PAKEMAR-432651 format. One line per field, with one value per residue (C-alpha): residue in one letter; z, y, x. Coordinates in steps of 0.5 Angstrom, whole numbers, always signed. Last residue first. Layout:
! residues N
roza: c(A,...)
w: c(Z,...)
v: c(Y,...)
u: c(X,...)
***
This chain:
! residues 471
roza: c(S,G,G,T,H,V,Q,F,A,A,R,R,V,A,K,A,L,A,P,D,P,H,A,A,A,L,A,V,L,V,Q,V,T,R,P,H,G,V,A,R,V,E,T,L,L,A,P,V,T,P,Q,V,A,S,E,L,H,R,V,L,M,P,A,E,G,H,D,A,V,A,A,A,T,D,V,W,L,W,T,A,E,E,R,T,L,V,E,H,A,D,E,P,D,V,G,D,H,E,A,L,W,L,L,A,Y,P,R,L,T,P,E,D,V,V,A,H,V,D,P,E,A,P,A,G,V,V,R,L,A,E,F,A,L,G,R,L,L,A,D,D,G,R,A,A,G,L,L,E,T,V,A,S,G,V,P,R,A,A,L,W,A,R,Y,E,D,R,A,A,N,P,R,L,Q,A,C,G,R,L,M,D,E,A,A,Q,E,I,N,G,A,P,S,Q,A,A,V,C,I,Q,E,L,K,V,W,V,A,W,S,G,L,P,T,L,T,A,Q,G,D,G,C,T,L,A,G,V,S,T,L,A,H,L,A,W,D,L,L,P,A,L,P,T,D,E,V,A,A,S,I,G,A,P,A,V,V,P,E,P,Q,P,G,Y,A,I,E,C,R,E,T,R,L,E,M,V,R,Q,E,L,L,D,L,L,Q,E,V,P,V,P,G,A,S,L,Q,L,F,S,L,V,Q,P,L,A,S,V,V,D,A,V,A,G,H,E,L,D,D,P,E,P,H,A,L,S,W,A,D,F,L,A,V,W,G,R,L,V,A,S,D,D,R,D,W,A,R,L,R,W,G,P,R,A,S,D,G,H,V,E,V,L,G,A,L,R,A,T,D,W,D,A,R,V,Q,A,V,T,L,G,L,D,G,A,A,R,E,A,T,A,D,S,L,T,G,Q,G,D,S,H,T,G,G,R,G,P,S,L,A,T,D,A,W,H,A,V,R,A,A,A,A,L,G,S,R,A,M,R,A,L,E,A,R,A,P,T,G,E,P,P,R,P,A,P,R,R,P,R,R,Q,N,V,A,R,P,A,A,A,L,P,R,P,R,V,L,R,L,R,S,D,R,P,I,R,S,T,M)
w: c(-158,-155,-149,-148,-141,-143,-149,-146,-141,-147,-150,-144,-143,-150,-150,-143,-146,-152,-148,-143,-136,-133,-128,-132,-136,-130,-126,-133,-133,-125,-126,-132,-129,-122,-123,-125,-131,-133,-141,-140,-136,-141,-146,-143,-140,-146,-149,-143,-145,-141,-137,-130,-127,-121,-125,-127,-120,-121,-125,-119,-114,-118,-118,-110,-106,-103,-108,-114,-110,-107,-114,-117,-112,-114,-122,-120,-117,-122,-127,-122,-122,-129,-130,-125,-118,-114,-117,-113,-107,-109,-105,-100,-99,-99,-92,-92,-89,-95,-100,-96,-96,-103,-105,-100,-103,-110,-109,-105,-110,-114,-108,-109,-104,-99,-95,-95,-91,-86,-84,-84,-79,-73,-77,-77,-74,-76,-83,-82,-80,-87,-90,-88,-90,-97,-97,-93,-99,-104,-101,-104,-98,-98,-94,-88,-88,-88,-82,-78,-79,-77,-71,-69,-69,-66,-59,-58,-54,-57,-64,-63,-60,-65,-71,-68,-67,-74,-76,-73,-76,-83,-82,-80,-85,-86,-79,-77,-83,-81,-74,-78,-82,-76,-71,-67,-59,-61,-65,-60,-57,-60,-58,-52,-47,-52,-53,-46,-45,-50,-47,-40,-44,-48,-41,-38,-43,-43,-35,-36,-42,-38,-32,-27,-20,-13,-6,+0,-1,-8,-14,-21,-25,-33,-34,-35,-29,-25,-27,-23,-17,-16,-17,-12,-6,-7,-6,+0,+3,+1,+7,+6,+11,+5,+1,+7,+9,+2,-1,-5,+1,+4,+10,+17,+18,+25,+26,+25,+21,+20,+14,+8,+5,+1,-6,-8,-14,-13,-6,-8,-12,-8,-2,-7,-9,-2,-1,-7,-5,+2,-1,-6,+0,+4,-3,-2,-9,-13,-19,-24,-20,-25,-27,-20,-19,-26,-24,-18,-22,-27,-21,-18,-23,-21,-14,-14,-18,-13,-7,-11,-12,-5,-5,-2,-10,-11,-16,-24,-27,-34,-33,-28,-33,-39,-41,-40,-45,-50,-49,-50,-57,-59,-58,-62,-68,-67,-68,-75,-78,-74,-71,-77,-78,-70,-70,-75,-70,-71,-71,-65,-65,-62,-65,-67,-62,-64,-63,-63,-60,-53,-49,-53,-53,-46,-45,-50,-46,-40,-43,-46,-39,-35,-41,-39,-44,-49,-55,-59,-53,-50,-56,-57,-50,-51,-57,-54,-48,-52,-52,-51,-56,-52,-55,-51,-58,-55,-59,-64,-67,-74,-78,-80,-80,-73,-73,-77,-74,-67,-66,-68,-63,-58,-59,-59,-52,-50,-53,-50,-45,-51,-56,-51,-49,-57,-58,-53,-56,-62,-60,-56,-49,-44,-41,-41,-42,-48,-54,-56,-64,-67,-70,-77,-82,-85,-91,-95,-95,-101,-105,-98,-96,-102,-99,-102,-109,-108,-111,-118,-119,-124,-132,-134,-138,-145,-148,-150,-151,-148,-146,-150,-153,-160,-163)
v: c(-110,-113,-116,-113,-109,-108,-105,-101,-98,-97,-93,-89,-87,-85,-81,-78,-76,-72,-69,-66,-64,-71,-74,-78,-81,-83,-86,-90,-93,-94,-98,-102,-104,-106,-113,-112,-116,-112,-112,-106,-102,-104,-101,-95,-93,-93,-89,-84,-82,-83,-90,-90,-87,-83,-76,-80,-80,-72,-74,-78,-73,-68,-73,-74,-79,-86,-90,-87,-86,-93,-96,-91,-94,-101,-99,-96,-102,-107,-102,-102,-110,-110,-105,-109,-107,-106,-99,-97,-97,-91,-85,-90,-91,-98,-100,-107,-106,-101,-106,-111,-106,-105,-112,-114,-108,-110,-118,-117,-118,-123,-127,-130,-124,-127,-131,-126,-121,-126,-127,-119,-118,-118,-113,-107,-107,-100,-101,-107,-101,-98,-105,-105,-98,-100,-106,-102,-97,-103,-105,-112,-116,-119,-113,-114,-121,-119,-114,-120,-124,-119,-117,-125,-125,-118,-120,-115,-108,-105,-106,-102,-97,-97,-97,-90,-87,-88,-86,-79,-78,-80,-76,-79,-80,-88,-89,-92,-96,-99,-100,-104,-108,-110,-112,-107,-106,-100,-97,-95,-89,-85,-88,-84,-89,-94,-89,-88,-95,-96,-90,-94,-100,-97,-93,-100,-103,-97,-97,-105,-104,-98,-102,-101,-100,-104,-103,-107,-106,-109,-111,-109,-110,-112,-116,-123,-125,-119,-119,-126,-124,-118,-122,-128,-122,-119,-126,-127,-120,-122,-125,-131,-130,-127,-133,-138,-135,-136,-130,-130,-126,-121,-123,-123,-121,-120,-124,-122,-116,-110,-106,-107,-114,-114,-116,-118,-117,-110,-111,-117,-112,-106,-111,-113,-106,-104,-109,-108,-101,-103,-108,-103,-98,-104,-105,-98,-95,-93,-89,-86,-86,-86,-92,-95,-93,-96,-103,-103,-101,-107,-112,-112,-117,-122,-120,-123,-129,-131,-130,-135,-140,-140,-141,-147,-149,-143,-139,-139,-135,-135,-136,-130,-126,-127,-120,-118,-124,-121,-114,-118,-121,-114,-110,-116,-115,-108,-107,-111,-114,-119,-122,-122,-129,-130,-125,-129,-135,-142,-148,-152,-158,-161,-156,-150,-148,-141,-141,-134,-131,-129,-134,-139,-137,-137,-144,-146,-142,-146,-153,-151,-149,-155,-160,-157,-153,-153,-152,-158,-163,-159,-159,-166,-167,-163,-167,-174,-171,-169,-161,-158,-156,-155,-159,-165,-169,-168,-164,-166,-171,-171,-168,-162,-162,-160,-158,-151,-148,-152,-148,-142,-143,-145,-139,-134,-136,-135,-128,-126,-121,-119,-118,-114,-109,-108,-107,-101,-98,-98,-95,-89,-90,-87,-81,-76,-80,-83,-79,-79,-79,-72,-70,-71,-65,-65,-70,-69,-75,-79,-80,-82,-86,-91,-94,-97,-92,-90,-83,-82,-76,-72,-73,-69,-75,-74,-73,-66,-64,-57,-55,-49,-55,-55,-54)
u: c(+163,+157,+156,+149,+150,+158,+156,+151,+155,+161,+155,+154,+161,+161,+155,+158,+164,+161,+156,+161,+158,+160,+155,+150,+155,+159,+153,+152,+159,+159,+152,+155,+162,+159,+160,+168,+170,+176,+175,+170,+174,+180,+176,+173,+180,+183,+177,+178,+185,+192,+190,+192,+185,+186,+183,+177,+175,+174,+168,+165,+167,+163,+157,+156,+159,+155,+153,+157,+164,+163,+162,+168,+173,+171,+172,+179,+181,+179,+183,+189,+188,+188,+194,+198,+199,+205,+206,+200,+204,+208,+203,+203,+211,+213,+215,+213,+206,+205,+206,+202,+196,+196,+197,+191,+187,+188,+186,+180,+175,+180,+181,+188,+191,+186,+191,+196,+191,+190,+198,+199,+193,+198,+202,+198,+191,+191,+192,+186,+181,+183,+182,+175,+174,+175,+171,+166,+165,+165,+158,+157,+160,+168,+170,+166,+168,+175,+174,+170,+176,+181,+177,+177,+184,+185,+181,+176,+175,+181,+179,+173,+177,+182,+177,+173,+180,+182,+175,+176,+182,+179,+173,+167,+161,+163,+165,+158,+158,+164,+162,+155,+160,+164,+159,+157,+159,+164,+160,+154,+156,+162,+168,+172,+172,+175,+181,+182,+182,+187,+191,+191,+194,+199,+202,+202,+206,+211,+212,+213,+218,+222,+222,+217,+220,+218,+221,+222,+230,+229,+224,+225,+219,+216,+221,+217,+220,+219,+212,+212,+216,+211,+205,+208,+209,+202,+199,+204,+201,+194,+192,+187,+181,+176,+178,+177,+171,+168,+165,+158,+155,+159,+162,+161,+154,+152,+146,+138,+140,+136,+136,+140,+142,+149,+149,+156,+160,+162,+163,+169,+172,+172,+175,+180,+182,+183,+187,+192,+192,+195,+199,+202,+204,+207,+211,+214,+214,+220,+219,+214,+209,+204,+206,+207,+200,+197,+201,+197,+190,+192,+193,+186,+183,+190,+189,+182,+183,+189,+184,+179,+185,+187,+195,+198,+200,+204,+202,+204,+210,+209,+201,+200,+204,+200,+199,+207,+208,+203,+206,+213,+210,+207,+213,+217,+212,+212,+220,+219,+226,+229,+223,+218,+218,+218,+212,+208,+208,+212,+208,+205,+200,+194,+189,+193,+198,+202,+210,+213,+206,+209,+205,+207,+215,+215,+213,+218,+223,+221,+221,+228,+230,+228,+231,+237,+241,+247,+242,+243,+243,+237,+233,+234,+232,+226,+224,+224,+220,+215,+214,+207,+203,+197,+191,+194,+197,+204,+209,+215,+211,+214,+208,+211,+219,+222,+229,+229,+222,+224,+231,+228,+223,+228,+232,+226,+225,+232,+232,+226,+228,+234,+229,+224,+230,+232,+224,+224,+230,+227,+221,+225,+226,+220,+223,+217,+211,+208,+206,+199,+199,+199,+192,+192,+191,+184,+182,+176,+171,+168,+174,+179,+173,+173,+179,+186,+186,+193,+193,+197,+201,+196,+195,+189,+185,+185,+178,+179,+171,+172,+166,+162,+158,+156,+149)
***
């Protein structure tokens, strides 16, 4: 008896697809939803980056000087765990750059807040944003947003202000900034003060338990709020906050009015969008560890999964999120490995140092190389060209393992089309040589799924040879 199914073992040659993630094999694509658009009148991203570069130029100059002039281990920073400049280094920088020592220290502090300089233990070193300063607009904008988030540190409050009241104002400022952003124009400071007082009172009420029923004595202040904090006038605190936000380039103030700069308006809009995305997250996933979150996304369409990644990332620090995702990628489930790198694509440039660091790990190397190529601007359709033949084959097996575990038999058969080898015999030879730990299981599953008996027999034979170590 002969099969009426053609036995030509040559694979149909198609444009290779990037194999960076198994969900592309498991899930069907649907057209992308357009990304949220910033408010009308917001400058183009390149123009915003130009503004940010201009505002951070002095900080970048000092950071570049330190990168060039200070060799590792020469004691350029105090051993105080904060990466502050030593007196000798600050004086040297002032002389080299034509600045005062006070200017150097101020610019150095700004560089640290913007992530141009990163503190590690008792020393400081150039951050990834400084490395990408001239070529990556996203790195520049993220640096400026980091400074914007740290406005109260960039311009500390006067010593005579009540610390508890300062904390209340810092907590209330996001609502004030949202009002400014929605107003899209100058707002009288008196109106902002009214809003601030209302929000501060709400915060104080929310964190206190006020007894109900008859009171033996009049209640002057809710429990937990000191009289000093309650009696502190908020006008000086608002004045300090507005000047601090002006110092980082988020606001302009004059004639009793405050206006967000284009950068400030864009940054507040970005924050509001992050809150909205987090609020739209399906119940549970945003609170889960990375592995459980990825499993929850496995059945989602690509766009829905990306929304979930954004919500999950918005709820935690970038550094710890990237560490969690790479930890999940090191597990045994190939589908989670692919999904983890899809989530890292959403992270973008901040993940670059960590992805670079895993290039030498065999399990993650192909994924990391594809991620880095796409991050450097290579078209995703062509990114596979950065892989060697062996790396591409390893990735083919890893993706096949994800399809075998989570997909359907026809998908595994169609996965043959993405192999770089022109024939099934060539593919089997190289799959056997690549040493993937799931090789036997993948070949057995492929043999069971393929409708051509002759090809299935060849695949089963290859699986047996890998299992027994024969040739």
